[in-house]
C-alpha positions in Angstrom: 155.0 3.4 -4.5 157.0 0.5 -3.3 156.3 -3.1 -2.9 154.4 -3.3 0.4 152.1 -0.4 -0.4 151.5 -1.8 -3.8 150.6 -5.2 -2.3 148.3 -3.3 0.2 146.4 -1.5 -2.6 146.1 -4.8 -4.5 144.7 -6.6 -1.5 142.3 -3.7 -0.8 141.1 -3.7 -4.4 140.6 -7.5 -4.2 138.7 -7.2 -0.9 136.4 -4.5 -2.2 135.8 -6.4 -5.5 134.9 -9.7 -3.8 132.7 -7.9 -1.3 130.8 -6.0 -4.1 130.4 -9.1 -6.2 129.1 -11.2 -3.3 126.6 -8.4 -2.4 125.4 -8.2 -6.0 124.9 -12.0 -6.1 123.0 -12.0 -2.8 120.8 -9.2 -4.0 119.9 -10.8 -7.3 119.2 -14.3 -6.0 115.7 -15.4 -5.1 116.4 -16.5 -1.6 118.4 -13.3 -0.7 121.0 -15.2 1.3 124.5 -13.9 1.8 126.9 -16.6 0.6 130.4 -16.3 2.1 133.3 -17.1 -0.1 136.0 -18.6 2.1 139.6 -19.6 1.6 138.4 -23.2 2.2 136.0 -22.9 -0.8 138.8 -21.7 -3.1 141.4 -24.5 -2.6 141.0 -28.3 -2.6 141.2 -29.8 0.9 144.3 -31.7 0.1 146.3 -28.4 0.0 145.5 -27.3 3.5 145.2 -30.7 5.2 148.8 -30.5 6.5 147.8 -27.7 8.9 145.9 -30.1 11.2 149.1 -32.2 11.8 151.1 -29.3 13.4 150.7 -29.0 17.1 153.1 -26.1 17.8 151.5 -23.3 19.9 147.9 -24.0 18.9 148.7 -23.4 15.2 145.7 -25.6 14.4 143.2 -23.2 16.0 144.7 -20.2 14.4 145.0 -21.7 10.9 141.4 -23.0 11.1 140.2 -19.6 12.0 142.1 -18.0 9.1 141.1 -20.4 6.4 137.4 -20.2 7.5 137.3 -16.4 7.4 135.4 -14.8 4.6 137.8 -14.1 1.8 137.1 -10.3 1.7 137.9 -10.1 5.4 141.1 -12.0 5.0 142.2 -9.7 2.1 141.3 -6.6 4.2 143.4 -7.9 7.1 146.3 -8.4 4.6 145.7 -4.8 3.4 146.2 -3.5 7.0 149.2 -5.7 7.5 150.9 -4.6 4.2 150.2 -0.9 5.0 151.8 -1.3 8.5 154.8 -3.1 6.9 155.0 -0.3 4.4 155.2 2.3 7.1 157.8 0.5 9.1 160.2 -0.9 6.4 160.0 1.5 3.4 161.5 4.9 3.6 
């Protein structure tokens, strides 16, 4: 296995792990609410504040969408991207 496919499997494992842990937490809590872990929740706001200053090609809208996605969905999208790159660039 080469680097893109290895990164794809790592992102897939992380996505499944986060999804399972979040589902277990939501099942064991009293209020039975699904709590989404997002990229915004992981980092301090000072690290992604620079994205609002960029006005090139609606980058603000796209970056806000990506950092507010659930983390397991973001990792799954990275999995798909890495597997596509693995099929295209590695022989």
